[in-house]
C-alpha positions in Angstrom: 77.3 105.3 279.7 75.5 102.1 279.2 72.5 101.8 281.4 73.1 99.7 284.5 76.9 100.1 284.5 79.8 102.8 284.4 83.3 102.8 285.8 86.6 103.8 287.1 88.6 103.4 290.2 89.9 105.8 293.0 90.5 108.2 297.6 89.0 111.0 299.5 89.8 114.4 300.5 87.7 117.1 302.1 86.9 119.8 300.6 86.1 111.1 266.8 85.7 108.2 265.2 88.7 106.3 263.8 89.7 106.9 260.3 91.0 103.3 260.0 88.9 100.3 259.2 88.4 98.0 262.2 90.7 94.9 261.9 88.9 91.6 261.0 88.7 89.0 263.7 91.6 87.0 262.3 93.9 90.0 262.6 93.1 90.8 266.2 96.3 89.3 267.5 98.1 92.3 266.1 96.3 94.8 268.3 96.0 93.0 271.7 98.8 94.8 273.4 97.0 98.2 273.3 93.9 96.9 275.0 95.6 97.0 278.4 96.1 100.6 277.9 92.4 101.2 277.2 91.6 100.1 280.7 94.1 102.6 282.0 92.1 105.3 280.1 89.1 104.2 282.2 91.1 104.6 285.4 92.4 107.9 284.1 88.8 109.3 283.9 88.8 109.2 287.7 92.4 109.2 288.7 93.5 112.0 286.4 90.4 114.0 285.4 89.2 114.3 288.9 92.1 116.5 289.8 89.5 119.3 289.0 87.2 117.9 291.6 85.1 121.1 292.0 84.0 121.6 288.5 83.9 117.8 287.8 81.7 117.2 290.8 79.3 119.8 289.5 79.2 117.9 286.2 78.4 114.7 287.9 75.7 116.3 290.0 74.0 117.3 286.8 73.9 113.6 285.9 76.3 113.7 283.0 78.0 110.7 284.5 74.8 108.7 285.1 75.7 105.1 285.3 72.1 104.0 285.3 72.5 102.5 288.8 70.7 104.8 291.3 71.0 102.4 294.3 72.1 104.1 297.4 75.5 103.3 298.8 75.7 102.6 302.5 78.1 104.9 304.4 80.3 101.9 305.4 80.5 100.8 301.7 81.6 104.1 300.3 84.8 104.3 298.4 85.7 107.1 300.7 86.2 104.7 303.6 86.3 101.2 302.2 89.0 99.6 300.1 87.4 98.3 296.9 88.3 95.9 294.1 87.2 96.2 290.5 87.4 94.0 287.4 88.4 95.9 284.3 87.7 94.4 280.9 88.8 95.7 277.5 86.4 94.5 274.9 86.9 94.2 271.2 83.1 94.9 270.7 82.2 96.8 267.6 78.7 97.2 266.1 79.9 95.6 262.8 81.2 92.4 264.4 79.1 92.0 267.6 82.1 90.2 269.2 82.7 90.4 272.9 86.2 89.0 273.4 87.9 90.7 276.4 91.5 91.2 275.2 92.4 93.0 278.4 91.6 91.5 281.8 92.7 93.5 284.8 91.8 93.6 288.5 92.4 96.7 290.5 92.3 97.1 294.2 92.1 100.6 295.7 92.6 101.9 299.2 91.3 105.3 300.4 93.6 105.5 303.4 96.8 105.1 301.4 95.4 106.9 298.3 96.8 104.2 296.1 95.8 101.4 293.7 97.3 98.1 292.5 96.4 96.7 289.1 97.0 93.0 288.2 96.8 92.1 284.5 96.3 88.6 283.1 97.2 87.3 279.6 94.3 87.1 277.2 95.3 83.7 276.0 95.7 82.2 279.5 94.1 78.9 280.5 93.0 79.4 284.1 93.1 75.8 285.3 90.3 76.7 287.7 87.9 74.2 289.2 84.4 74.6 287.7 85.6 76.3 284.6 86.7 74.8 281.2 90.5 74.6 280.9 90.3 74.4 277.1 89.0 78.0 276.8 91.1 81.1 276.6 90.5 83.7 279.3 89.4 86.3 276.7 86.5 84.0 275.5 84.7 83.6 278.8 83.0 87.0 278.8 81.5 86.3 275.3 80.2 82.9 276.5 78.7 84.4 279.6 77.0 87.1 277.5 75.4 84.4 275.3 74.1 82.7 278.5 72.6 85.8 280.1 69.0 85.1 279.0 69.1 81.5 280.2 70.9 82.0 283.5 69.5 85.4 284.4 73.0 86.4 285.6 75.0 89.2 283.9 78.2 88.3 282.2 79.9 90.9 284.4 78.8 89.2 287.5 80.0 85.8 286.1 83.4 87.3 285.4 83.6 88.8 288.9 82.8 85.4 290.4 85.3 83.5 288.3 88.2 85.9 288.6 87.5 86.5 292.3 87.9 82.8 292.8 91.1 82.7 290.7 92.8 85.6 292.4 91.4 84.9 295.9 89.8 88.3 296.3 86.3 89.6 296.5 85.6 91.8 293.4 83.1 94.5 294.1 82.5 96.0 290.7 83.1 95.4 287.0 83.7 97.8 284.1 83.9 97.2 280.4 85.3 99.6 277.8 85.9 99.3 274.1 89.0 100.5 272.3 87.3 103.5 270.6 87.3 105.1 274.0 91.1 105.3 273.9 91.1 107.3 270.7 88.4 109.6 271.9 90.0 110.4 275.2 93.4 111.2 273.6 91.6 113.5 271.2 89.6 115.1 274.0 92.9 116.0 275.7 94.3 117.6 272.5 96.8 114.8 272.0 99.6 113.4 274.0 103.3 114.2 274.1 105.8 111.3 273.7 109.3 110.6 272.5 109.2 108.0 269.8 112.4 106.1 270.2 112.6 104.7 266.7 110.7 104.7 263.4 107.6 102.5 263.3 106.0 101.4 260.1 103.3 98.8 259.5 100.9 98.7 256.6 98.2 96.2 256.0 95.5 96.9 253.3 93.4 94.0 254.6 92.6 95.5 258.0 93.4 99.1 257.2 96.4 99.4 259.4 98.7 102.3 258.4 101.3 102.9 261.1 104.0 105.4 260.0 105.6 107.1 263.0 109.0 108.8 262.9 111.5 108.9 265.7 111.6 112.0 267.9 109.6 114.0 270.4 106.1 114.8 269.2 102.4 115.2 270.0 100.2 112.4 268.8 96.4 112.5 268.2 94.1 109.6 269.1 94.8 107.5 266.0 98.5 108.0 266.2 98.6 107.3 269.9 96.8 104.0 269.2 99.4 103.2 266.6 102.2 104.0 269.0 101.0 101.7 271.8 99.9 98.8 269.4 103.0 98.7 267.1 104.5 95.2 267.1 106.6 94.7 263.9 107.2 96.2 260.4 105.1 95.0 257.5 105.0 96.1 253.8 107.5 98.9 254.6 110.8 99.7 252.9 113.1 100.0 254.8 111.7 97.8 257.5 111.6 99.3 261.0 112.7 97.8 264.3 110.4 95.2 265.9 108.8 95.8 269.3 108.6 93.4 272.2 106.2 93.2 275.1 108.6 95.2 277.3 108.8 98.0 274.7 105.0 98.1 274.4 104.5 98.2 278.2 107.0 101.1 278.4 105.1 103.0 275.7 101.8 102.4 277.4 103.1 103.8 280.7 104.7 106.8 278.8 101.4 107.7 277.2 99.5 107.2 280.4 101.7 109.6 282.3 101.5 112.1 279.4 97.7 111.9 279.6 97.7 112.6 283.3 100.1 115.5 282.8 97.8 116.9 280.1 94.9 116.7 282.6 96.8 118.6 285.1 98.1 121.3 282.7 96.6 124.7 282.2 93.1 124.2 280.6 92.8 120.7 282.0 89.5 121.5 283.7 87.9 122.2 280.4 89.5 119.1 278.9 88.1 117.0 281.8 84.5 117.5 280.6 85.4 116.3 277.1 87.3 113.3 278.6 84.3 112.3 280.7 82.0 112.5 277.7 84.4 110.4 275.6 84.6 107.7 278.3 80.9 107.9 278.9 80.2 106.8 275.3 82.4 103.7 275.4 81.9 102.2 278.8 79.6 99.9 280.8 79.8 99.5 284.6 77.8 98.3 287.6 79.1 101.2 289.8 76.4 103.1 291.5 76.2 106.7 290.5 76.9 107.8 294.1 79.9 105.5 294.2 81.4 107.2 291.2 81.1 110.5 293.1 82.7 108.9 296.2 85.6 107.6 294.1 86.3 111.0 292.5 86.2 112.7 295.8 88.5 110.1 297.3 91.1 109.6 294.6 91.2 113.0 292.8 94.8 113.7 293.9 96.3 110.3 293.5 99.9 110.3 292.1 100.9 108.1 289.1 103.6 106.6 291.3 100.9 105.3 293.6 99.3 103.3 290.8 101.2 100.0 290.8 101.0 97.6 287.8 101.5 93.9 288.4 101.5 91.9 285.1 101.1 88.2 285.4 102.9 86.4 282.5 103.4 82.7 281.6 104.7 80.3 279.1 103.2 80.2 275.6 102.4 76.6 274.5 100.0 76.9 271.6 97.2 77.8 271.8 97.4 78.8 275.5 99.5 80.8 277.9 100.2 78.7 281.0 100.4 81.1 284.0 103.6 81.4 286.0 102.4 80.3 289.4 105.0 82.3 291.2 103.9 85.5 289.5 100.3 84.6 290.2 101.0 84.3 293.9 102.8 87.6 294.0 99.9 89.2 292.2 97.4 87.8 294.7 99.6 89.1 297.6 99.9 92.6 295.9 96.1 92.8 295.8 95.8 91.7 299.4 98.5 94.1 300.5 96.7 97.0 298.8 93.4 96.2 300.5 95.3 95.9 303.9 96.8 99.4 303.5 100.2 98.3 302.4 101.6 99.8 299.1 105.0 99.9 297.5 105.4 102.9 295.3 106.2 102.7 291.6 108.2 102.9 289.4 111.5 103.2 291.3 110.8 100.1 293.3 111.5 101.9 296.6 109.7 100.1 299.4 107.4 102.7 301.0 104.8 100.7 302.9 102.1 103.1 303.7 100.6 102.9 307.2 96.9 103.3 307.3 95.7 106.7 308.5 93.4 106.9 311.4 
């Protein structure tokens, strides 16, 4: 993990490189939908992998998950007793481009008493309309700007983002984690692939950016590259016959399907061995300001969290080129969802059944 930072969210209990060429900047709009999923991979490293708490904890004790932050965590600040909020950023950073656009921006609140988490996602093209910040900038460009200012301001881009989005969502953000999309491929491959049911053929070929999506309908196991194709597919291109287009609802459903499959893979026979590989995959593609001890606290706290207790709250808006103007009603609901999580109230997903969890004593 990058020095000074490492990530992931979670409650307590006792006891390969891509074969495809990276898309050029002008083509990035075709791959944005999968970035949200990359952040889920980050959560998965704690929420799912840590089901094997004993062996995983030993691995952490041997400093494999060294975040570079050795500061001690006060007992009252431990994730085992305190609800925490983390900013999750999905970066398009690649050595060849040097870019730092954050095409996924999510905020997650976690509560150890209810063993649950709520994730709010914001559109990458959103204009925040936030006092003190430029309204003519897309949300995904702020991190890059803050990175460019670090030497002059002496403030990390991660801290700047926490301050800005904490103000926007009316919540105190404790930590920030950044992951790049290679981490997604590596984690899927570390798990030995994911089982999905492709609902219809998906074909998209683009010689300019190296995209070559060609998936056939039916149940199957996908490797890292194929899983990335599955969650990013938008529409058919240079294919005969053309395949069905995919809307945001379809992509979100596929992301959730793959997430659940990954967690199932972790919990299957042999998952403990896979856990080590997953941790290594995440370790190479992530930066976080979590203290090393806090990572341990999170794993010990949330190792048995259920997928139904990880609630996703997407905030959408109206597209008026070149920005997305946030739906204020949805924004207020998202703020309330984060506050409810921190207060120990949580509505289970995905069936929508209201099961407000009373804090445990």
